[in-house]
N, C-alpha and C positions, 0 to 999 in steps of 0.2 A: 332369448334376445341376442345372445352372442354366438349362435350356432354357426354363423357365416365366418367366424374367425377362430375356429378351433385349431389347435396346433397338435402336431405329433412330436412330443418331447422325447419319446424313447429313441428316435433316430437322430435327434438334434436338428431335424430339418423342418421347415415351416410348410404347412399345407398351403398350396397355392389356391386361394379363394379371395374374394373381394368383400369389403364391408357392405357395399351397396353400389348402386349406379353412380359412377363418377369417381370411384376409388382408383388409385394408381396401381399399376402392376407391381408385384413384389420385386424388390431389387434382388440381384444375385447374391447369395451368401455361400456359394459353393466352396470357395477357398477358405473362408472364415470357418465354415462348418468342419472342413477337413482339419484345419488347425486346432479347432476345439476338441475334436475327437482325439487327436494326438495329445493335446494338453491334459486330457483327463487321465492319461496313463502316467503323467508326471506329478500333477497337482491335485489336491482334494477338490473335487467338483470342477476340475479343469481350470481353476483360476487362483490367483494369489491375493484376492480380496473378494469377499462374497458377492457384493452387488454386481460385479462384473459378469456374473453368470447369467444375467438376463432372466432370472427366475420370476421377476415381478412384471415382465413384459413378454411380448410374443417373439418367438424365433430364437435363433442361436446368437451368442455374443459376436460382435464385430471385432475382428482383429485389425488394429490400426497400423498403418505403415508410414504415414506421413502427416505432419501438420504444418501449416503455413498461414500466417495471418489469422483469419477467423475460420479457416477451412481445415477439414480432416479428409484423408483418403484411407479407405480400408483395403484389405488384401485383395478384394475383388475389383478394385479400381473405382468403387463408388465414391463420389465427392459429396461432402456435407458442410453446411454452415453449422458451426459448432457453438452450442450454448452451454456446454458443460465446462469447457475451459480447464480441463484436468481437475474438476471439482472446485474451481474458483481461483487458484493462484495465478493463472495465466491472464493477468489483467491487461497486459500489452498484446495478447494474442499469442499464437504459436510461432516459435522460432524468430522472435524479433531480432533484427540485425544488431542492435547495440548490445543486447544481452549475449547473443552468440559470439560476437567479436571479442567481448571482454572475457568470456569463458575460454575461448581458444587462446587468447593472449596469456592467460594465467596457466592453462594446462601445458603450455610449452615449457614451463619451468617445473612441472611436477603436479601430481593430482592429490596427494595425501602425505602428510608429514607426521601427524600426531604431535605437533608442536605448534607454538604460537606463530602467527604471521601478522604482518601489518594490515592485511585485508580485514581481519577481525576488528581491529581498531577502527578502520575506515567505515565499515558497515554499522558498527555500534554507534559511532559518532553521528552518522547520517540519521539513524533512527532516533536517538536520544535528543539530539539538538532540535528535532522537529516535533517532539512529543513532550508536552509539559507534565504529563501524568506519570512519567517514569524517570528514574535517575541512574539505575544500573540494570544491566541485562546479562543473561547467560544463554548462549546458543546451545541447542540440542540438535538431534538428527530427525525429529518428527514432532508433530503437534501432540500426539499421544504422550511422548516422552516429556514434552514441556509441561503438560497438565499434570502428569504423574509427579514431576519434580516440584511443581507449584503446591500440590497437596502436601507433599512431604515437608516443604518449607513452611507452610502454614502450621502444620502440626508441631514442627520443631520450634517455631517462633512462639506459639501460644502455650506449648506444653499441654495441649489437649489432643484428644484422639478422634472425636466424631466430626463428620462433615455433613452438610445439608446440600442436596442437589434437587433439581426440579425434573419432574416427569416431562418428557418431550425434549429435553436437552441431552445431547450426546457429547461426551468428553474423551473419546478415544476408548481403547480396549484394555486399559489397566484394570486389575481385579476389583479395586474398591469403587470403581465408577461404572462398571458394566453391570448395573443393577437397575431394577424397575420398581415401581410402587407396588405395594401390597394393597390389601383392602383397608380402608379407614382414612381418616383425615390426615394423620401423621403416622407414617409407618417406617420401620426399618426396611431397607432395600431388600428385594428378593433377587437372587442371582438370575441374570438373563443369559447365562452361558454355563454349560457344564465345565467343571474343572475349577470353579471358584469356591473356596471354603465358605461355609455359612458365616463363620466368624468374621471374615472380611466384610461381607455385606452388612453385618450387624454394626459396623462402624459408620455406615452411610444411612442417613435419614432422607427419605424421599417425600416431597410434597408437590402439589400441583402448582403450575405457573399461575400468576395473576390471582393468588389466593393469600391475602394478607393474614387472615385468621389462622390458616394452617401454619404459616411461618411463625406467627406469634406463639402458637401452641407448641411448636417444636422447640422453641427457645425456653418456654416454660417447663416443658417435660424433661428437657436435658440441660438444665441450668448449669452454666459454667463447665460444660463438657464439650461445647461445640468450638472447634478450631476455626472453621471457615464455612462460608456459603459460597458455592460455585454456581455460576450461571452463564449461559450464553446470553449476553445482553441483547443480541439479535439472534434468537433461536432459529437456526436454519438447517438443522439436520433431520427434522421431522416435520417438513413443511416450513413455511415462514411465519412463525408465531410471534408477530410483532407485539411487544409489550408497551404499555403506556409509560411515559417517563415517570409518572407518579408512582407506579409500582416499583420501578428500578430504584428510585430515590428512597422508597420505603425500605427496600432491601439494604441499601447503604446505611440508612439511619438505624435500623434494628441491629445491624452488625456493630455499629459504633456503641450502641447502648449496652451490648452484651460482650464487648471486648473480643469479638470474633473478627476474622479477616474476610474481606470480600474479594473473591477471585472472579475476574472477567475472563471467560474463555473466548478469545477473539481469533481462534484459529481460522474461522470463516470470515467474520466481520472485520477483522483487523486489516487495515489498508484497503478495504473494499468500500466502506461508507465514508472514508476520509483517511488522511494520513494518520490521524490520531485514533482511528477506529471508532467504535461505539462510545468509548469513554469521552472522546471529543464531541461526537455527535450529540450525546445527551448531556455533556458537561457534568459527568459524575466520576469522581475519583475512586478507582478500584485500589485495593491494597496490593494485589498482584494481578498481572495480566499475561496471557499467553498468546503466542502467535504461531502460525504455521508456514507452509511452503511458499506463501506469497512473498516472504522476506528473502527468499532465495531463488526468485524467478521460476518457481515450480520445482526446483531440485529438492532432494530430501534434506530438510532443515526445519527447525522450530526454534522457539525461544520463550523464556519467561523473564519478566522484568518487574521491578518494584522500586521502592525508595532505597536509598543507600543504606539506611538503617536496617531494613528487613533483609536486604540482600547480603548484609554483613554476617548473617547466620549461615551462609553457604560456605562449605569447605573450599579452599583451605583457610578462610578467615574464621569460620564458625564450625559448629558441630553437625550441621546438616550435610550429609554426603551426597554428592551427585557428580557423575563423571561420564565421559564418552570419548572414545578414540577419534571418532569422526566429528565431534563437536567443533564448529568453526572451520569445517572443511574448506580449503581455499577455493575450490571450484564453485561450491555453493555460495561462498562469500562474494566471489566475483560476480556471479549472476545476480545476487541480491543488490550489490552496489549499483550495477547497471540499471536494474529495474526500478529500484526506489529513487534513484536520481531522476528518472523520468516522472515518477509519481509526485516528487517534491516540487516540480515546476509549477509556476503560477497558472491557474486556470485548468489544470489537468482534471481535477475532480468535478468542477462545474460542467465542463464539456461532457464528460463521461456520464455523470448522473443525469444531466438533462436529456442526453440521448436515450438512456434507459427509461426515464419517465415518459418520454414521448412514445417509445415503443410500447410500453405497458398501457398507456392511456389509449392508444389507437386500438389495441386489441380489446380493451375493456369497452370502448365505445361500440365496437362492432358487436360484441356479445350482448351488450345491453340493448342495442337496437333490435336484435333478433330475439330478445327475451330468453336468452339461454341462461341456464343455471350455472354460471361460470364467473369466477372472479380472478383478477390479477392483483396480487399483493406485491409491493415493491419497496425497497429502501436502498439508497445508494445505487450501486450497479448490480444489485441482486433482485431477482423476481421469482415468483412462484405462481403456477397455474393451479387453481382449485375448482373442482366441480361442485360448487355450492352457491347458495343465494345469501349466505351470511356476509355482512359487511366487515366483520372481524372474526378471525380465528386466532385465538390466543393461548389455547391449551391443546394438548394432544387429544383430549377427549372430544374436542370440537370437530375433529376430522372424521367424516363418515367413511369407514373402510370400503363400503360398497361403491363409493365414487371412484375408486382406483380402477374399476373395470373400464370406465370411460377413458381414463388416462392410458390404459393399455391399448385401447383402440387408437387413441390419438398418437401415441408413440409410434405404433406400427405404420400408420399412414404418413406421418411426418418423415420417418426414415425413407419411405418410398418416394418422398418428394425432396429428398436431399437436405433434411433438417435434423440435426442431432441434439437430443436432450439426454440427460442421465437416465438410466434404465429403471426408474422408479418414480411413481407419482408423489412420493414423499420428499424427493430431492428438488432443490431449488435450481434456477438457471442463472446464468451470468452473462453480462455484456462486457466486451473488452474494447480497448481503444482501437483494435483492428477491425471491428465491425463498422463499416461505413454505411452511408445512407442507402446506397443501392442494395447492399447485403440485407439490411434490415427491412427494406420495402419488399424484397423478394420473400424473405421469411414470413413477414406479416401476411402476404397474399396466400401463402401455403397454409398458414395457421387458420386464416379465415375459412378457406375451403375445407380444411380438416374439421373445424368446428361444425360446419354445415353437415358434413358426413356423419360425425359422431352423434349429433342431436337428431339426425334424420333416421338413424338406425334404431330399430325396435326389436 
């Protein structure tokens, strides 16, 4: 079926063939390919984060030179409408003037001090005063670090060791969370990476999403041992596995019943589905919530937040230690102040979310009219393309791995048409404020034509 799109990976170059009649010529990747070959002499796999290696799609990675508005340009001069948005945090688009100007203003006075600045106060006040679910916050340098710290805080607060996570939710690459489910209804996590001691994984219990009975059994089997349940309330790292509010409320209630803390990992959903994130969207109070780079305009930053009582356990007030030389970095704080000020304005989310919904609905109407086995799932300004006929995909097990072959075909053809998505069919897409009607109409036409090609290919 896919003979027409085989690739030559050994050379890092893409075989010049077409999917079928009507396919676009392959874009030039000569400079990107050269840069990739050089990068492989410096970095494992030639990249500094695995998905960038394009192993799940065709061709060599694109090396990006510039971003502006909703557009990206690669080293070969190809221009793309970008729906990756640096994996979500660029909600205003690339290089927005207000963020850039604020960053330049602050950088003129220095870029790192390892000491408090008023900018930290300003960003914290902006976040907390617009979010009724949190009272105090601590800045970190990444989402992974924020989640790692939240887990430590939960354990330190409850004086318990075990945590529950859900298969299909990703929480960064810290040891106790880089685990997957074993066989059985309730299992200790199995390490999904070399280098993680089995003893670490044994403190993490993994259950399926949308499975109340499994969660009940976990609390029964490990009574008074569970410090916290951590969940992406909008699971968006393994497809868009939208949960019913009823299930999320069940998770909240069972944590209350068992004196365990509920951690909402909102590294992706935070400030994407609304200023208060999924907590506000579903009106469910988490005990601890984590955020990612969106609070710093896409710069390296993260945060965890909670009630004043729980946060009092953090050093130097309490006994839970967490520190970082670059925590509250003034450049990141400046970018965050500029970006979140825009997000806090009246009507921002209504306009952005309506734009996303119209985009998703248009594509779904087209696919449905053509009887294509294809669904568009969406929430806030997040969307996901799935080659399925299911109306709901709520667990990792619901995703057909074979469907990723169609995404690979789609990704290749869209790149050739100037449309950029993350290089994996399990990754979600994002709309930014910089995507205007003309951009989205152009993208939709290319998506329509690409769907026709993908479903015509046998």
